[in-house]
C-alpha positions as CSV (number, residue, x, y, z in Angstrom):
1,M,-17.4,-42.4,14.0
2,I,-19.2,-39.2,13.2
3,S,-18.4,-37.8,9.7
4,C,-17.7,-34.1,9.0
5,A,-17.6,-32.4,5.6
6,V,-15.6,-29.2,5.1
7,L,-17.0,-27.3,2.1
8,D,-15.5,-24.9,-0.4
9,D,-11.9,-25.0,0.9
10,Y,-10.6,-23.6,-2.3
11,Q,-7.0,-23.2,-1.1
12,N,-7.0,-26.6,0.7
13,A,-6.1,-24.7,3.9
14,A,-8.6,-26.0,6.5
15,T,-6.4,-28.8,7.8
16,S,-3.2,-26.8,7.9
17,V,-4.4,-23.7,9.7
18,A,-6.2,-25.5,12.5
19,D,-5.5,-28.5,14.8
20,W,-8.1,-31.1,13.9
21,R,-6.3,-33.8,15.9
22,V,-8.5,-33.1,18.9
23,L,-11.4,-34.6,17.0
24,A,-9.4,-37.6,15.6
25,D,-10.9,-40.3,17.8
26,K,-14.5,-39.1,17.3
27,V,-14.8,-37.4,13.9
28,S,-13.6,-38.3,10.5
29,V,-13.1,-35.2,8.3
30,R,-13.4,-34.9,4.5
31,V,-12.4,-31.7,2.8
32,F,-14.1,-30.6,-0.5
33,N,-11.9,-28.2,-2.4
34,E,-14.2,-27.7,-5.4
35,H,-17.5,-25.9,-5.3
36,F,-20.7,-27.8,-6.1
37,F,-22.6,-25.9,-8.7
38,D,-25.2,-28.6,-9.1
39,R,-27.6,-28.7,-6.0
40,A,-28.6,-32.3,-6.5
41,E,-24.9,-33.3,-6.7
42,L,-24.3,-31.3,-3.5
43,A,-27.1,-33.1,-1.7
44,R,-25.8,-36.5,-2.8
45,A,-22.2,-35.6,-1.7
46,L,-23.4,-34.5,1.8
47,S,-26.1,-37.1,2.4
48,G,-23.9,-39.2,4.7
49,F,-22.5,-36.4,6.9
50,E,-23.7,-35.5,10.4
51,I,-21.5,-32.3,10.5
52,V,-20.8,-29.7,7.8
53,V,-18.5,-26.8,8.0
54,A,-19.4,-24.0,5.5
55,M,-17.1,-21.2,4.4
56,R,-19.0,-18.0,4.6
57,E,-21.8,-17.8,2.0
58,R,-20.1,-19.9,-0.7
59,T,-22.8,-22.6,-0.4
60,P,-26.4,-21.7,0.4
61,F,-28.2,-23.9,2.9
62,D,-31.9,-23.4,2.1
63,A,-35.0,-25.4,3.1
64,W,-34.6,-27.7,0.1
65,L,-31.1,-28.7,1.0
66,F,-31.9,-29.3,4.7
67,E,-34.7,-31.6,3.5
68,H,-32.2,-33.6,1.5
69,L,-29.7,-34.0,4.3
70,P,-31.5,-36.3,6.8
71,K,-28.3,-37.1,8.8
72,L,-27.2,-33.5,9.3
73,K,-27.1,-32.5,12.9
74,L,-24.5,-29.7,13.1
75,L,-23.8,-26.9,10.6
76,V,-20.9,-24.6,11.4
77,T,-20.5,-21.5,9.4
78,T,-17.4,-19.3,9.5
79,G,-18.4,-15.9,10.8
80,M,-21.3,-15.1,13.1
81,R,-23.7,-14.1,10.3
82,N,-24.6,-16.0,7.1
83,A,-27.4,-14.7,5.0
84,S,-27.3,-17.9,2.9
85,I,-28.4,-20.2,5.7
86,D,-32.2,-20.5,6.3
87,L,-32.1,-20.7,10.1
88,D,-35.8,-21.4,10.4
89,A,-35.5,-24.4,8.1
90,A,-32.5,-25.6,10.1
91,A,-34.5,-25.4,13.3
92,R,-37.4,-27.3,11.8
93,K,-35.0,-30.1,10.8
94,G,-33.3,-30.1,14.2
95,V,-30.0,-28.9,12.9
96,Q,-27.8,-26.9,15.3
97,V,-26.2,-23.9,13.6
98,C,-23.1,-22.4,15.1
99,G,-20.7,-19.7,13.9
100,T,-17.1,-18.5,14.5
101,G,-15.4,-15.2,15.2
102,S,-13.4,-13.4,12.5
103,F,-10.2,-11.6,12.1
104,G,-11.1,-7.9,11.7
105,G,-10.0,-5.5,9.0
106,A,-9.0,-7.7,6.1
107,T,-11.7,-6.5,3.8
108,S,-11.1,-2.8,4.5
109,E,-7.4,-3.4,3.7
110,L,-8.3,-5.0,0.4
111,T,-10.6,-2.0,-0.3
112,W,-7.7,0.3,-0.2
113,G,-5.6,-2.0,-2.4
114,L,-8.4,-1.8,-5.0
115,I,-8.7,2.0,-4.7
116,H,-5.0,2.3,-5.4
117,A,-5.1,-0.2,-8.2
118,L,-7.9,1.9,-9.8
119,T,-6.5,5.4,-9.4
120,R,-2.9,4.4,-10.4
121,D,-3.8,1.7,-13.0
122,I,-1.5,-0.7,-11.2
123,P,-2.7,-3.9,-13.0
124,G,-2.3,-2.2,-16.4
125,E,1.2,-0.9,-15.6
126,V,2.3,-4.2,-14.2
127,N,1.1,-6.1,-17.3
128,R,2.8,-3.6,-19.7
129,F,6.0,-3.8,-17.7
130,R,6.1,-7.6,-17.9
131,Q,5.2,-7.6,-21.6
132,G,8.1,-5.2,-22.4
133,G,5.7,-2.5,-23.6
134,K,6.1,1.3,-23.5
135,W,7.6,2.7,-20.3
136,Q,4.9,4.7,-18.4
137,T,1.8,4.9,-20.5
138,G,-0.7,7.0,-18.5
139,L,-1.3,9.4,-15.7
140,G,-2.6,8.2,-12.4
141,H,-4.6,10.2,-9.9
142,S,-3.6,11.3,-6.4
143,L,-5.9,10.8,-3.5
144,L,-5.0,14.0,-1.6
145,G,-7.9,16.5,-1.8
146,K,-10.3,14.0,-3.5
147,S,-13.7,13.1,-2.2
148,L,-14.4,9.7,-0.7
149,G,-18.0,8.6,-0.2
150,V,-18.4,5.7,2.2
151,I,-21.8,3.9,2.0
152,G,-22.2,2.0,5.2
153,M,-20.3,3.2,8.3
154,G,-20.1,0.1,10.4
155,N,-16.8,-1.4,11.5
156,L,-15.4,-1.9,8.0
157,G,-16.7,1.4,6.6
158,E,-15.3,3.3,9.5
159,R,-11.9,1.7,9.0
160,V,-11.9,2.7,5.3
161,A,-13.0,6.2,6.2
162,R,-10.2,6.7,8.7
163,V,-7.6,5.7,6.1
164,G,-9.2,8.2,3.7
165,L,-8.7,10.9,6.2
166,A,-5.1,9.9,6.7
167,F,-4.6,10.4,2.9
168,G,-5.9,13.9,3.1
169,M,-9.2,13.1,1.4
170,H,-12.6,14.8,2.0
171,V,-14.6,11.9,3.5
172,S,-18.4,11.7,3.7
173,G,-20.5,8.8,4.9
174,W,-24.1,7.6,4.4
175,S,-26.4,4.8,5.5
176,R,-30.0,4.7,6.5
177,S,-29.1,4.7,10.2
178,L,-26.1,7.0,10.1
179,T,-26.4,10.2,12.1
180,P,-24.5,13.5,11.9
181,L,-23.3,12.9,15.5
182,R,-21.8,9.6,14.6
183,C,-20.0,11.1,11.6
184,A,-18.7,13.9,13.8
185,E,-17.3,11.3,16.2
186,I,-15.4,9.6,13.3
187,G,-14.3,12.9,11.8
188,V,-16.2,12.7,8.5
189,R,-19.0,14.7,6.9
190,H,-22.6,13.4,6.9
191,A,-23.5,13.1,3.2
192,G,-27.1,14.0,3.7
193,T,-28.6,11.7,1.2
194,L,-27.3,8.8,-0.9
195,D,-27.9,10.9,-4.0
196,D,-25.8,13.7,-2.5
197,L,-23.0,11.3,-1.8
198,L,-23.0,9.9,-5.3
199,R,-23.0,13.3,-6.9
200,N,-20.2,14.6,-4.8
201,S,-17.7,11.7,-4.6
202,D,-14.7,10.9,-6.7
203,I,-14.6,7.5,-5.2
204,V,-17.6,5.6,-3.8
205,T,-17.0,2.5,-1.7
206,L,-19.7,0.1,-0.4
207,H,-19.7,-1.5,3.0
208,V,-23.3,-2.5,3.7
209,T,-24.8,-5.9,4.6
210,L,-27.1,-7.6,2.1
211,N,-30.8,-7.4,2.9
212,A,-34.0,-6.4,1.2
213,Q,-33.2,-2.7,1.5
214,S,-29.6,-2.9,0.2
215,R,-30.2,-5.3,-2.7
216,G,-29.9,-3.3,-5.9
217,L,-28.9,-0.2,-3.9
218,I,-26.7,1.0,-6.8
219,G,-28.4,0.7,-10.1
220,A,-28.9,2.6,-13.4
221,R,-30.4,5.6,-11.8
222,E,-27.6,5.9,-9.2
223,F,-24.8,5.5,-11.9
224,G,-26.5,8.4,-13.7
225,L,-25.9,10.6,-10.6
226,M,-22.2,9.9,-10.4
227,R,-19.4,11.9,-11.9
228,R,-18.0,10.6,-15.2
229,S,-14.6,10.7,-13.5
230,A,-15.7,8.7,-10.5
231,H,-14.8,5.2,-9.4
232,L,-16.9,2.6,-7.6
233,V,-15.5,0.0,-5.3
234,N,-17.6,-2.9,-4.0
235,T,-16.2,-5.3,-1.4
236,S,-19.5,-5.8,0.5
237,R,-21.9,-8.2,-1.4
238,G,-22.4,-8.6,-5.1
239,P,-26.2,-8.0,-5.3
240,V,-25.9,-4.6,-3.6
241,V,-24.9,-3.4,-7.1
242,D,-27.0,-4.1,-10.2
243,E,-24.5,-6.0,-12.4
244,A,-26.2,-5.2,-15.6
245,A,-26.3,-1.5,-14.7
246,L,-22.6,-1.6,-13.8
247,I,-21.6,-3.2,-17.0
248,H,-23.6,-0.6,-19.0
249,A,-22.0,2.3,-16.9
250,L,-18.5,1.0,-17.7
251,R,-19.1,0.3,-21.4
252,T,-20.6,3.7,-22.0
253,G,-18.2,5.7,-19.8
254,Q,-20.8,6.8,-17.3
255,I,-18.1,6.3,-14.7
256,A,-14.4,6.1,-15.0
257,G,-13.9,2.7,-13.5
258,A,-14.9,0.2,-10.9
259,A,-13.3,-2.5,-8.7
260,V,-15.3,-5.4,-7.4
261,D,-14.5,-8.4,-5.1
262,V,-18.0,-9.8,-4.8
263,Y,-20.6,-11.1,-7.3
264,E,-24.2,-12.2,-7.8
265,E,-23.0,-15.7,-8.6
266,E,-19.8,-17.1,-7.1
267,P,-17.5,-18.5,-8.4
268,L,-18.0,-16.2,-11.3
269,P,-18.9,-18.0,-14.6
270,L,-16.1,-18.1,-17.2
271,D,-18.2,-16.3,-19.8
272,H,-19.3,-13.4,-17.5
273,P,-18.7,-9.9,-19.0
274,F,-16.7,-8.9,-15.8
275,R,-13.9,-11.1,-16.9
276,S,-13.2,-9.0,-20.0
277,L,-14.5,-5.5,-19.3
278,D,-12.2,-2.5,-19.7
279,R,-12.3,-0.1,-16.8
280,L,-12.9,-2.9,-14.3
281,I,-10.6,-4.5,-11.8
282,A,-12.0,-7.7,-10.4
283,T,-10.7,-10.1,-7.7
284,P,-12.2,-13.4,-6.7
285,H,-13.8,-12.5,-3.3
286,I,-10.6,-12.4,-1.4
287,G,-11.5,-9.6,1.0
288,Y,-11.6,-12.0,4.0
289,V,-9.2,-14.6,2.6
290,T,-6.1,-14.3,4.8
291,E,-4.1,-16.8,6.7
292,E,-4.9,-14.9,9.9
293,G,-8.6,-15.0,9.2
294,Y,-8.6,-18.7,8.3
295,R,-6.9,-19.6,11.5
296,V,-9.7,-18.0,13.4
297,F,-12.4,-19.5,11.2
298,Y,-11.2,-23.1,11.2
299,G,-9.7,-23.0,14.7
300,Q,-13.1,-22.0,16.1
301,A,-14.9,-24.4,13.8
302,V,-13.0,-27.2,15.6
303,E,-13.9,-25.7,18.9
304,D,-17.6,-25.6,17.9
305,I,-17.6,-29.2,16.9
306,S,-15.9,-30.2,20.2
307,A,-18.4,-28.2,22.2
308,W,-21.3,-29.7,20.3
309,L,-20.0,-33.2,20.9
310,A,-19.7,-32.4,24.6
311,G,-23.4,-31.3,24.7
312,T,-22.6,-27.6,25.2
313,P,-22.8,-26.0,21.8
314,A,-21.1,-22.6,21.4
315,R,-21.7,-19.6,19.3
316,I,-25.2,-20.6,18.4
317,L,-27.0,-19.0,15.5
318,G,-30.8,-19.0,15.5
319,K,-32.7,-21.7,17.4
320,S,-32.8,-25.5,17.0
């Protein structure tokens, strides 16, 4: 019997949202609900598995880990892109890497939840309501007529931009590859430069992939360009924003507030400043975490395993 490990299933959802019974006579499945922080412990735990299913980028698979997993033959990642997997190292070790589709739109929906939470202080108002505190303690801000700056105008960024237009906001977009023509097609203004977008936006929201060019895209210099009344929202990847610079900007009032769903290290350490910062709303990387999305992820993971067992691997990433 071939053994399969399902990693980082925090909600213990993998076996309930997909039908694994089709593999029952060929594959034994073990689900790991807790994250392995210690790499050596991770390698020991996975050393006997031929198949591993990884949830997004929760556990990096680098050259070192592939070297320590001699039995591994198939790695399935949810989604069709995973920057934490060294595909070249996988190919050298003869490990087939496959992906899955995804359920679109969930992260853009959360983005708007965070924007509303920031501009109307929803978490604070809820907490004071539950604690029996003063009835109505502050003034929120309307979105009508405000300026929304969208960094990264791919699928998610475009979704966010279109909602901003529906709220009557002045929406501008920027990315290194974004053209004025594309902006016109969406109905938004081309910001010109990133600096211009930062200077002119009441709300800045990030929707870029993590790579060498986007790492540290927003740092101390960029926070210095933003309005003191501005808010920053990051639901893309943690390292796109310099965490130390964001902490400083919030503590000194350089910007009015921020909302983040992604972090340099995940799960976030208990003593991290983000857990106690005023002016910050933080969620535990739940942008893509919906029942609908998980049904696609794990359902297609089962399909990938079945296809690999049949000798016809599907949704191949890289080369093996």
